[in-house]
N, CA, C and O atoms as CSV, one atom per row, in Angstrom:
chain,resi,resn,atom,element,x,y,z
A,1,UNK,N,N,105.127,89.302,-98.244
A,1,UNK,CA,C,105.039,88.425,-99.338
A,1,UNK,C,C,104.307,87.254,-98.898
A,1,UNK,O,O,104.657,86.784,-97.815
A,2,UNK,N,N,103.309,86.661,-99.557
A,2,UNK,CA,C,102.803,85.306,-99.473
A,2,UNK,C,C,103.583,84.272,-99.750
A,2,UNK,O,O,104.192,84.395,-100.813
A,3,UNK,N,N,103.788,83.226,-99.116
A,3,UNK,CA,C,104.818,82.065,-99.472
A,3,UNK,C,C,103.947,81.174,-100.471
A,3,UNK,O,O,102.755,81.021,-100.202
A,4,UNK,N,N,104.432,80.640,-101.494
A,4,UNK,CA,C,103.812,79.761,-102.483
A,4,UNK,C,C,104.041,78.390,-101.953
A,4,UNK,O,O,105.105,77.964,-101.506
A,5,UNK,N,N,102.937,77.764,-102.053
A,5,UNK,CA,C,102.788,76.206,-101.616
A,5,UNK,C,C,102.245,75.333,-102.852
A,5,UNK,O,O,101.319,75.676,-103.587
A,6,UNK,N,N,102.988,74.139,-102.950
A,6,UNK,CA,C,102.230,73.122,-103.769
A,6,UNK,C,C,101.434,72.154,-102.915
A,6,UNK,O,O,101.915,71.597,-101.928
A,7,UNK,N,N,100.303,71.996,-103.306
A,7,UNK,CA,C,99.533,71.039,-102.443
A,7,UNK,C,C,99.349,69.689,-103.184
A,7,UNK,O,O,98.824,69.736,-104.297
A,8,UNK,N,N,99.734,68.471,-102.670
A,8,UNK,CA,C,99.723,67.080,-103.306
A,8,UNK,C,C,99.017,66.348,-102.697
A,8,UNK,O,O,99.327,66.229,-101.511
A,9,UNK,N,N,97.979,65.668,-103.107
A,9,UNK,CA,C,97.236,64.649,-102.542
A,9,UNK,C,C,96.391,64.189,-103.611
A,9,UNK,O,O,96.011,65.011,-104.446
A,10,UNK,N,N,95.977,62.738,-103.713
A,10,UNK,CA,C,95.160,62.123,-104.713
A,10,UNK,C,C,93.667,62.367,-104.394
A,10,UNK,O,O,92.810,62.160,-105.252
A,11,UNK,N,N,93.376,62.787,-103.214
A,11,UNK,CA,C,92.023,63.131,-103.052
A,11,UNK,C,C,91.752,64.613,-103.065
A,11,UNK,O,O,92.313,65.400,-102.303
A,12,UNK,N,N,90.811,64.969,-104.024
A,12,UNK,CA,C,90.422,66.298,-104.229
A,12,UNK,C,C,90.118,67.064,-103.083
A,12,UNK,O,O,90.580,68.179,-102.842
A,13,UNK,N,N,89.176,66.308,-102.254
A,13,UNK,CA,C,88.864,66.969,-100.894
A,13,UNK,C,C,89.748,67.376,-100.164
A,13,UNK,O,O,89.663,68.419,-99.517
A,14,UNK,N,N,90.776,66.563,-100.167
A,14,UNK,CA,C,91.982,66.810,-99.041
A,14,UNK,C,C,92.671,67.901,-99.558
A,14,UNK,O,O,92.996,68.800,-98.782
A,15,UNK,N,N,92.990,67.984,-100.920
A,15,UNK,CA,C,93.623,69.417,-101.413
A,15,UNK,C,C,92.687,70.559,-101.163
A,15,UNK,O,O,93.128,71.668,-100.862
A,16,UNK,N,N,91.520,70.337,-101.270
A,16,UNK,CA,C,90.651,71.466,-101.015
A,16,UNK,C,C,90.657,72.009,-99.443
A,16,UNK,O,O,90.546,73.208,-99.190
A,17,UNK,N,N,90.779,71.129,-98.557
A,17,UNK,CA,C,90.790,71.211,-97.217
A,17,UNK,C,C,92.238,72.094,-96.810
A,17,UNK,O,O,92.277,73.113,-96.120
A,18,UNK,N,N,93.196,71.507,-97.340
A,18,UNK,CA,C,94.500,72.124,-97.116
A,18,UNK,C,C,94.385,73.560,-97.666
A,18,UNK,O,O,94.485,74.570,-96.969
A,19,UNK,N,N,94.161,73.538,-99.003
A,19,UNK,CA,C,94.044,74.972,-99.541
A,19,UNK,C,C,93.111,75.935,-98.742
A,19,UNK,O,O,93.494,77.099,-98.632
A,20,UNK,N,N,92.176,75.647,-98.293
A,20,UNK,CA,C,91.344,76.381,-97.552
A,20,UNK,C,C,91.939,76.932,-96.192
A,20,UNK,O,O,91.773,78.087,-95.801
A,21,UNK,N,N,92.655,75.952,-95.523
A,21,UNK,CA,C,93.711,76.404,-94.231
A,21,UNK,C,C,94.474,77.330,-94.851
A,21,UNK,O,O,94.361,78.508,-94.512
A,22,UNK,N,N,95.355,76.956,-95.838
A,22,UNK,CA,C,96.348,77.702,-96.065
A,22,UNK,C,C,96.003,79.267,-96.524
A,22,UNK,O,O,96.492,80.254,-95.974
A,23,UNK,N,N,95.212,79.297,-97.466
A,23,UNK,CA,C,94.659,80.469,-97.995
A,23,UNK,C,C,94.209,81.411,-96.892
A,23,UNK,O,O,94.610,82.571,-96.790
A,24,UNK,N,N,93.287,80.783,-96.021
A,24,UNK,CA,C,92.812,81.799,-94.948
A,24,UNK,C,C,93.884,82.269,-94.013
A,24,UNK,O,O,93.663,83.072,-93.107
A,25,UNK,N,N,94.834,81.837,-94.220
A,25,UNK,CA,C,95.938,82.396,-93.393
A,25,UNK,C,C,97.048,83.100,-93.923
A,25,UNK,O,O,98.032,83.338,-93.222
A,26,UNK,N,N,96.961,83.464,-95.155
A,26,UNK,CA,C,97.875,84.191,-95.846
A,26,UNK,C,C,98.946,83.614,-96.639
A,26,UNK,O,O,100.006,84.212,-96.828
A,27,UNK,N,N,98.687,82.455,-97.110
A,27,UNK,CA,C,99.611,81.606,-97.894
A,27,UNK,C,C,98.900,81.505,-99.325
A,27,UNK,O,O,97.684,81.528,-99.513
A,28,UNK,N,N,99.923,81.388,-100.319
A,28,UNK,CA,C,99.310,81.298,-101.480
A,28,UNK,C,C,99.490,79.911,-102.266
A,28,UNK,O,O,100.604,79.529,-102.622
A,29,UNK,N,N,98.632,79.379,-102.445
A,29,UNK,CA,C,98.544,77.899,-103.217
A,29,UNK,C,C,99.032,78.190,-104.606
A,29,UNK,O,O,98.323,78.800,-105.407
A,30,UNK,N,N,100.086,77.813,-104.864
A,30,UNK,CA,C,100.579,78.044,-106.399
A,30,UNK,C,C,100.088,76.969,-107.143
A,30,UNK,O,O,99.766,77.194,-108.310
A,31,UNK,N,N,99.972,75.860,-106.696
A,31,UNK,CA,C,99.496,74.675,-107.437
A,31,UNK,C,C,99.121,73.671,-107.066
A,31,UNK,O,O,99.174,73.628,-105.837
A,32,UNK,N,N,98.625,72.500,-107.650
A,32,UNK,CA,C,98.125,71.363,-107.015
A,32,UNK,C,C,98.400,70.308,-107.892
A,32,UNK,O,O,98.418,70.500,-109.107
A,33,UNK,N,N,98.659,68.996,-107.295
A,33,UNK,CA,C,99.026,67.835,-108.276
A,33,UNK,C,C,98.110,66.647,-107.405
A,33,UNK,O,O,97.761,66.738,-106.228
A,34,UNK,N,N,97.872,65.672,-108.222
A,34,UNK,CA,C,96.975,64.610,-107.614
A,34,UNK,C,C,97.749,63.328,-107.556
A,34,UNK,O,O,97.195,62.316,-107.127
A,35,UNK,N,N,99.166,63.301,-108.014
A,35,UNK,CA,C,99.929,62.117,-107.669
A,35,UNK,C,C,101.398,62.557,-107.826
A,35,UNK,O,O,101.717,63.696,-108.165
A,36,UNK,N,N,102.378,61.435,-107.517
A,36,UNK,CA,C,103.700,61.939,-107.528
A,36,UNK,C,C,104.355,62.370,-108.916
A,36,UNK,O,O,105.236,63.230,-108.941
A,37,UNK,N,N,104.004,61.894,-109.791
A,37,UNK,CA,C,104.488,62.104,-110.986
A,37,UNK,C,C,104.390,63.698,-111.524
A,37,UNK,O,O,105.319,64.404,-111.916
A,38,UNK,N,N,102.917,64.043,-111.411
A,38,UNK,CA,C,102.525,65.459,-111.474
A,38,UNK,C,C,103.217,66.345,-110.494
A,38,UNK,O,O,103.695,67.449,-110.755
A,39,UNK,N,N,103.220,65.750,-109.348
A,39,UNK,CA,C,103.898,66.717,-108.246
A,39,UNK,C,C,105.392,67.067,-108.639
A,39,UNK,O,O,105.840,68.185,-108.383
A,40,UNK,N,N,106.149,66.108,-109.256
A,40,UNK,CA,C,107.516,66.452,-109.642
A,40,UNK,C,C,107.484,67.382,-110.830
A,40,UNK,O,O,108.389,68.196,-111.017
A,41,UNK,N,N,106.439,67.265,-111.638
A,41,UNK,CA,C,106.445,68.271,-112.920
A,41,UNK,C,C,105.921,69.662,-112.499
A,41,UNK,O,O,106.258,70.702,-113.065
A,42,UNK,N,N,105.066,69.589,-111.454
A,42,UNK,CA,C,104.592,70.931,-110.874
A,42,UNK,C,C,105.709,71.616,-110.118
A,42,UNK,O,O,105.836,72.840,-110.131
A,43,UNK,N,N,106.467,70.849,-109.496
A,43,UNK,CA,C,107.788,71.401,-108.554
A,43,UNK,C,C,108.622,72.075,-109.604
A,43,UNK,O,O,108.890,73.259,-109.399
A,44,UNK,N,N,109.012,71.586,-110.545
A,44,UNK,CA,C,110.069,71.836,-111.534
A,44,UNK,C,C,109.291,73.241,-112.208
A,44,UNK,O,O,109.982,74.255,-112.303
A,45,UNK,N,N,108.141,73.277,-112.578
A,45,UNK,CA,C,107.372,74.426,-113.136
A,45,UNK,C,C,107.372,75.553,-112.372
A,45,UNK,O,O,107.819,76.611,-112.813
A,46,UNK,N,N,106.829,75.423,-111.050
A,46,UNK,CA,C,106.358,76.602,-110.169
A,46,UNK,C,C,107.390,76.803,-109.227
A,46,UNK,O,O,107.334,77.862,-108.601
A,47,UNK,N,N,108.275,76.067,-108.994
A,47,UNK,CA,C,109.435,76.215,-107.895
A,47,UNK,C,C,108.856,76.953,-106.548
A,47,UNK,O,O,109.186,78.076,-106.166
A,48,UNK,N,N,107.970,76.118,-105.948
A,48,UNK,CA,C,107.276,76.690,-104.829
A,48,UNK,C,C,108.235,76.652,-103.575
A,48,UNK,O,O,109.227,75.925,-103.528
A,49,UNK,N,N,107.823,77.548,-102.511
A,49,UNK,CA,C,108.551,77.615,-101.325
A,49,UNK,C,C,108.488,76.390,-100.436
A,49,UNK,O,O,109.376,76.094,-99.636
A,50,UNK,N,N,107.476,75.762,-100.613
A,50,UNK,CA,C,107.004,74.580,-99.869
A,50,UNK,C,C,105.936,73.585,-100.651
A,50,UNK,O,O,104.961,74.018,-101.266
A,51,UNK,N,N,106.275,72.180,-100.529
A,51,UNK,CA,C,105.265,71.469,-101.001
A,51,UNK,C,C,104.901,70.477,-99.781
A,51,UNK,O,O,105.637,69.897,-98.983
A,52,UNK,N,N,103.545,70.492,-99.921
A,52,UNK,CA,C,102.714,69.533,-98.815
A,52,UNK,C,C,102.055,68.500,-99.514
A,52,UNK,O,O,101.056,68.625,-100.223
A,53,UNK,N,N,102.798,67.284,-99.219
A,53,UNK,CA,C,102.413,65.917,-99.928
A,53,UNK,C,C,102.028,64.887,-99.242
A,53,UNK,O,O,102.599,64.561,-98.201
A,54,UNK,N,N,101.108,64.305,-99.689
A,54,UNK,CA,C,100.354,62.918,-99.122
A,54,UNK,C,C,101.617,61.776,-99.639
A,54,UNK,O,O,102.476,61.998,-100.493
A,55,UNK,N,N,101.457,60.707,-98.960
A,55,UNK,CA,C,102.614,59.548,-99.076
A,55,UNK,C,C,101.845,58.619,-99.951
A,55,UNK,O,O,102.456,58.109,-100.890
A,56,UNK,N,N,100.554,58.321,-99.765
A,56,UNK,CA,C,99.867,57.140,-100.377
A,56,UNK,C,C,99.316,57.844,-101.615
A,56,UNK,O,O,98.334,58.574,-101.484
A,57,UNK,N,N,99.913,57.660,-102.863
A,57,UNK,CA,C,99.066,58.002,-104.151
A,57,UNK,C,C,99.552,57.184,-105.105
A,57,UNK,O,O,100.561,56.485,-105.006
A,58,UNK,N,N,98.662,57.296,-106.245
A,58,UNK,CA,C,99.013,56.454,-107.480
A,58,UNK,C,C,99.909,56.908,-108.202
A,58,UNK,O,O,100.340,58.020,-107.899
A,59,UNK,N,N,100.514,56.172,-109.447
A,59,UNK,CA,C,101.602,56.377,-110.218
A,59,UNK,C,C,103.013,56.459,-109.555
A,59,UNK,O,O,103.895,55.652,-109.845
A,60,UNK,N,N,103.194,57.489,-108.633
A,60,UNK,CA,C,104.264,57.588,-107.828
A,60,UNK,C,C,104.105,58.046,-106.474
A,60,UNK,O,O,103.751,59.200,-106.232
A,61,UNK,N,N,104.379,57.099,-105.477
A,61,UNK,CA,C,103.720,57.754,-104.213
A,61,UNK,C,C,104.778,58.944,-103.501
A,61,UNK,O,O,105.869,59.228,-103.995
A,62,UNK,N,N,104.376,59.398,-102.591
A,62,UNK,CA,C,104.868,60.864,-101.993
A,62,UNK,C,C,106.470,60.651,-101.631
A,62,UNK,O,O,107.273,61.560,-101.844
A,63,UNK,N,N,106.844,59.469,-101.106
A,63,UNK,CA,C,108.259,59.192,-100.826
A,63,UNK,C,C,109.200,59.306,-102.143
A,63,UNK,O,O,110.245,59.957,-102.142
A,64,UNK,N,N,108.657,58.527,-103.377
A,64,UNK,CA,C,109.289,58.472,-104.549
A,64,UNK,C,C,109.367,59.914,-105.260
A,64,UNK,O,O,110.340,60.333,-105.887
A,65,UNK,N,N,108.121,60.611,-105.035
A,65,UNK,CA,C,108.277,61.956,-105.531
A,65,UNK,C,C,109.264,63.017,-104.730
A,65,UNK,O,O,109.911,63.894,-105.303
A,66,UNK,N,N,109.262,62.786,-103.338
A,66,UNK,CA,C,110.004,63.507,-102.499
A,66,UNK,C,C,111.628,63.378,-102.968
A,66,UNK,O,O,112.395,64.318,-103.177
A,67,UNK,N,N,111.862,62.200,-103.050
A,67,UNK,CA,C,113.234,61.899,-103.568
A,67,UNK,C,C,113.706,62.446,-105.041
A,67,UNK,O,O,114.808,62.891,-105.364
A,68,UNK,N,N,112.633,62.288,-105.756
A,68,UNK,CA,C,113.055,63.011,-107.165
A,68,UNK,C,C,113.148,64.646,-106.938
A,68,UNK,O,O,114.004,65.331,-107.496
A,69,UNK,N,N,112.358,65.062,-106.230
A,69,UNK,CA,C,112.143,66.642,-105.972
A,69,UNK,C,C,113.618,67.043,-105.272
A,69,UNK,O,O,114.286,67.967,-105.737
A,70,UNK,N,N,114.030,66.319,-104.196
A,70,UNK,CA,C,115.116,66.667,-103.542
A,70,UNK,C,C,116.312,66.544,-104.443
A,70,UNK,O,O,117.213,67.377,-104.548
A,71,UNK,N,N,116.195,65.268,-105.154
A,71,UNK,CA,C,117.546,65.173,-106.235
A,71,UNK,C,C,117.593,66.102,-107.016
A,71,UNK,O,O,118.752,66.432,-107.268
A,72,UNK,N,N,116.536,66.898,-107.710
A,72,UNK,CA,C,116.695,67.916,-108.650
A,72,UNK,C,C,116.928,69.066,-107.956
A,72,UNK,O,O,117.592,69.958,-108.484
A,73,UNK,N,N,116.324,69.232,-106.450
A,73,UNK,CA,C,116.539,70.586,-105.759
A,73,UNK,C,C,116.795,70.307,-104.365
A,73,UNK,O,O,115.862,70.323,-103.562
A,74,UNK,N,N,118.090,70.027,-103.976
A,74,UNK,CA,C,118.400,69.706,-102.755
A,74,UNK,C,C,117.769,70.743,-101.667
A,74,UNK,O,O,117.494,70.359,-100.530
A,75,UNK,N,N,117.595,71.860,-102.024
A,75,UNK,CA,C,116.789,72.844,-101.011
A,75,UNK,C,C,115.499,72.792,-100.844
A,75,UNK,O,O,114.950,73.559,-100.054
A,76,UNK,N,N,114.781,71.840,-101.595
A,76,UNK,CA,C,113.358,71.854,-101.787
A,76,UNK,C,C,112.757,71.537,-100.170
A,76,UNK,O,O,113.223,70.616,-99.499
A,77,UNK,N,N,111.853,72.284,-99.757
A,77,UNK,CA,C,111.078,72.181,-98.618
A,77,UNK,C,C,109.851,71.306,-98.849
A,77,UNK,O,O,108.908,71.628,-99.572
A,78,UNK,N,N,109.957,70.124,-98.138
A,78,UNK,CA,C,108.680,69.368,-98.339
A,78,UNK,C,C,108.300,68.675,-96.824
A,78,UNK,O,O,109.116,68.154,-96.063
A,79,UNK,N,N,106.819,68.817,-96.599
A,79,UNK,CA,C,106.049,68.387,-95.410
A,79,UNK,C,C,105.363,67.526,-96.041
A,79,UNK,O,O,104.617,67.841,-96.968
A,80,UNK,N,N,105.549,66.133,-95.558
A,80,UNK,CA,C,104.569,64.982,-95.785
A,80,UNK,C,C,103.448,64.756,-95.095
A,80,UNK,O,O,103.561,65.024,-93.898
A,81,UNK,N,N,102.310,64.320,-95.465
A,81,UNK,CA,C,101.295,63.964,-94.945
A,81,UNK,C,C,100.569,62.655,-95.106
A,81,UNK,O,O,100.317,62.284,-96.253
A,82,UNK,N,N,100.210,61.923,-94.088
A,82,UNK,CA,C,99.735,60.533,-94.413
A,82,UNK,C,C,98.681,60.260,-93.038
A,82,UNK,O,O,98.594,60.972,-92.037
A,83,UNK,N,N,98.072,59.243,-93.285
A,83,UNK,CA,C,97.178,58.502,-92.273
A,83,UNK,C,C,97.828,58.007,-91.220
A,83,UNK,O,O,99.002,57.706,-91.438
A,84,UNK,N,N,97.388,57.818,-90.064
A,84,UNK,CA,C,97.949,57.308,-88.759
A,84,UNK,C,C,98.497,55.896,-89.023
A,84,UNK,O,O,98.043,55.137,-89.879
A,85,UNK,N,N,99.516,55.628,-88.201
A,85,UNK,CA,C,99.842,54.104,-88.086
A,85,UNK,C,C,100.852,53.760,-89.349
A,85,UNK,O,O,100.918,52.620,-89.808
A,86,UNK,N,N,101.569,54.773,-89.822
A,86,UNK,CA,C,102.453,54.497,-90.891
A,86,UNK,C,C,104.025,55.063,-90.524
A,86,UNK,O,O,104.710,55.827,-91.204
A,87,UNK,N,N,104.358,54.429,-89.224
A,87,UNK,CA,C,105.517,54.946,-88.713
A,87,UNK,C,C,106.775,54.801,-89.729
A,87,UNK,O,O,107.602,55.699,-89.881
A,88,UNK,N,N,106.809,53.641,-90.356
A,88,UNK,CA,C,107.882,53.273,-91.155
A,88,UNK,C,C,108.022,54.080,-92.185
A,88,UNK,O,O,109.182,54.329,-92.513
A,89,UNK,N,N,107.102,54.594,-92.831
A,89,UNK,CA,C,106.934,55.708,-93.841
A,89,UNK,C,C,107.221,56.896,-93.343
A,89,UNK,O,O,107.917,57.653,-94.019
A,90,UNK,N,N,106.736,57.307,-92.042
A,90,UNK,CA,C,107.391,58.759,-91.506
A,90,UNK,C,C,108.813,58.889,-91.594
A,90,UNK,O,O,109.359,59.871,-92.097
A,91,UNK,N,N,109.503,57.769,-91.040
A,91,UNK,CA,C,110.848,57.414,-90.932
A,91,UNK,C,C,111.672,57.563,-92.284
A,91,UNK,O,O,112.655,58.292,-92.418
A,92,UNK,N,N,111.187,56.865,-93.130
A,92,UNK,CA,C,111.651,56.947,-94.414
A,92,UNK,C,C,111.532,58.325,-95.207
A,92,UNK,O,O,112.322,58.657,-96.091
A,93,UNK,N,N,110.418,59.105,-94.769
A,93,UNK,CA,C,110.082,60.423,-95.419
A,93,UNK,C,C,111.250,61.321,-94.661
A,93,UNK,O,O,112.074,61.965,-95.311
A,94,UNK,N,N,111.231,61.297,-93.404
A,94,UNK,CA,C,112.365,62.317,-92.940
A,94,UNK,C,C,113.774,61.786,-93.257
A,94,UNK,O,O,114.637,62.664,-93.254
A,95,UNK,N,N,114.119,60.754,-93.481
A,95,UNK,CA,C,115.412,60.195,-93.844
A,95,UNK,C,C,115.594,60.588,-95.423
A,95,UNK,O,O,116.733,60.832,-95.823
A,96,UNK,N,N,114.663,60.643,-96.178
A,96,UNK,CA,C,114.665,61.293,-97.322
A,96,UNK,C,C,114.596,62.765,-97.667
A,96,UNK,O,O,114.715,63.244,-98.795
A,97,UNK,N,N,114.373,63.450,-96.464
A,97,UNK,CA,C,114.651,65.000,-96.778
A,97,UNK,C,C,113.377,65.654,-96.128
A,97,UNK,O,O,113.530,66.814,-95.747
A,98,UNK,N,N,112.168,65.091,-95.948
A,98,UNK,CA,C,110.965,66.014,-95.631
A,98,UNK,C,C,111.455,66.627,-94.280
A,98,UNK,O,O,112.130,66.013,-93.453
A,99,UNK,N,N,111.049,67.852,-94.169
A,99,UNK,CA,C,111.131,68.692,-93.112
A,99,UNK,C,C,110.340,68.407,-91.837
A,99,UNK,O,O,110.768,68.555,-90.693
A,100,UNK,N,N,109.066,67.955,-92.211
A,100,UNK,CA,C,107.987,67.637,-90.975
A,100,UNK,C,C,107.157,66.507,-91.667
A,100,UNK,O,O,107.415,65.959,-92.739
A,101,UNK,N,N,106.062,66.268,-90.790
A,101,UNK,CA,C,105.121,65.215,-91.062
A,101,UNK,C,C,103.836,65.638,-90.364
A,101,UNK,O,O,103.783,66.171,-89.255
A,102,UNK,N,N,102.816,65.336,-91.143
A,102,UNK,CA,C,101.613,65.883,-90.577
A,102,UNK,C,C,100.659,64.647,-90.734
A,102,UNK,O,O,100.516,64.006,-91.776
A,103,UNK,N,N,100.067,64.425,-89.613
A,103,UNK,CA,C,99.159,63.033,-89.642
A,103,UNK,C,C,97.653,63.280,-89.983
A,103,UNK,O,O,97.059,64.130,-89.319
A,104,UNK,N,N,97.043,62.657,-90.890
A,104,UNK,CA,C,95.576,62.844,-91.232
A,104,UNK,C,C,94.605,62.115,-90.194
A,104,UNK,O,O,95.052,61.109,-89.644
A,105,UNK,N,N,93.439,62.498,-89.913
A,105,UNK,CA,C,92.814,63.861,-90.300
A,105,UNK,C,C,93.513,65.152,-89.759
A,105,UNK,O,O,93.869,65.379,-88.603
A,106,UNK,N,N,93.616,65.876,-90.772
A,106,UNK,CA,C,94.230,67.271,-90.219
A,106,UNK,C,C,93.583,67.929,-89.052
A,106,UNK,O,O,92.389,67.788,-88.789
A,107,UNK,N,N,94.476,68.707,-88.312
A,107,UNK,CA,C,94.141,69.787,-87.584
A,107,UNK,C,C,94.613,71.081,-88.180
A,107,UNK,O,O,95.755,71.193,-88.624
A,108,UNK,N,N,93.830,71.957,-88.192
A,108,UNK,CA,C,94.154,73.260,-89.003
A,108,UNK,C,C,95.425,73.718,-88.348
A,108,UNK,O,O,96.396,73.948,-89.069
A,109,UNK,N,N,95.515,73.884,-86.941
A,109,UNK,CA,C,96.443,74.503,-86.332
A,109,UNK,C,C,97.860,73.697,-86.301
A,109,UNK,O,O,98.850,74.338,-85.947
A,110,UNK,N,N,98.007,72.336,-86.649
A,110,UNK,CA,C,98.787,71.497,-86.732
A,110,UNK,C,C,99.310,71.602,-88.019
A,110,UNK,O,O,100.528,71.426,-88.054
A,111,UNK,N,N,98.688,71.871,-89.256
A,111,UNK,CA,C,99.103,72.222,-90.612
A,111,UNK,C,C,99.852,73.495,-90.434
A,111,UNK,O,O,101.044,73.530,-90.740
A,112,UNK,N,N,99.201,74.617,-89.931
A,112,UNK,CA,C,99.965,75.959,-89.946
A,112,UNK,C,C,101.325,75.977,-89.010
A,112,UNK,O,O,102.255,76.733,-89.289
A,113,UNK,N,N,101.363,75.201,-88.023
A,113,UNK,CA,C,102.432,75.077,-87.102
A,113,UNK,C,C,103.472,74.488,-87.879
A,113,UNK,O,O,104.586,74.998,-87.757
A,114,UNK,N,N,103.349,73.569,-88.613
A,114,UNK,CA,C,104.399,72.837,-89.506
A,114,UNK,C,C,104.692,73.737,-90.518
A,114,UNK,O,O,105.864,73.949,-90.828
A,115,UNK,N,N,103.729,74.315,-91.092
A,115,UNK,CA,C,104.160,75.229,-92.463
A,115,UNK,C,C,105.014,76.416,-91.863
A,115,UNK,O,O,106.018,76.805,-92.460
A,116,UNK,N,N,104.589,77.002,-90.640
A,116,UNK,CA,C,105.368,78.295,-89.974
A,116,UNK,C,C,106.823,77.828,-89.647
A,116,UNK,O,O,107.793,78.561,-89.836
A,117,UNK,N,N,106.925,76.413,-89.083
A,117,UNK,CA,C,108.116,76.175,-88.749
A,117,UNK,C,C,109.206,75.964,-90.055
A,117,UNK,O,O,110.380,76.332,-90.004
A,118,UNK,N,N,108.725,75.456,-90.952
A,118,UNK,CA,C,109.460,75.079,-92.284
A,118,UNK,C,C,109.905,76.539,-93.065
A,118,UNK,O,O,111.043,76.930,-93.326
A,119,UNK,N,N,108.722,77.136,-93.314
A,119,UNK,CA,C,108.938,78.452,-94.143
A,119,UNK,C,C,108.392,79.812,-93.336
A,119,UNK,O,O,108.240,80.833,-94.007
A,120,UNK,N,N,108.159,79.833,-92.218
A,120,UNK,CA,C,107.771,80.954,-91.731
A,120,UNK,C,C,106.521,81.579,-92.290
A,120,UNK,O,O,106.118,82.655,-91.848
């Protein structure tokens, strides 16, 4: 059975890139969101197996959304994504419950390695 993944990034082309990597490798992208507020709504609606979420987004950033999602579902699986040079955010994301961290620009094999490690 394909695992359902929610892709969250404020840049449509990044969502498209991630979606492309995932679907070509047998994963199902259950939904997309362009900010943390929508990510929380979509998570509650879809209950995906995994969330791939950017940190820097409008309205509610990825760390805030991660905390809300983990508050609502402590078993939520979330992998954070962000640009290089944001070590403090990486640490905060992991402390807030993120299972892994992917640095942009993405390498397809790194995305797949993180996803497989977290949900198989």
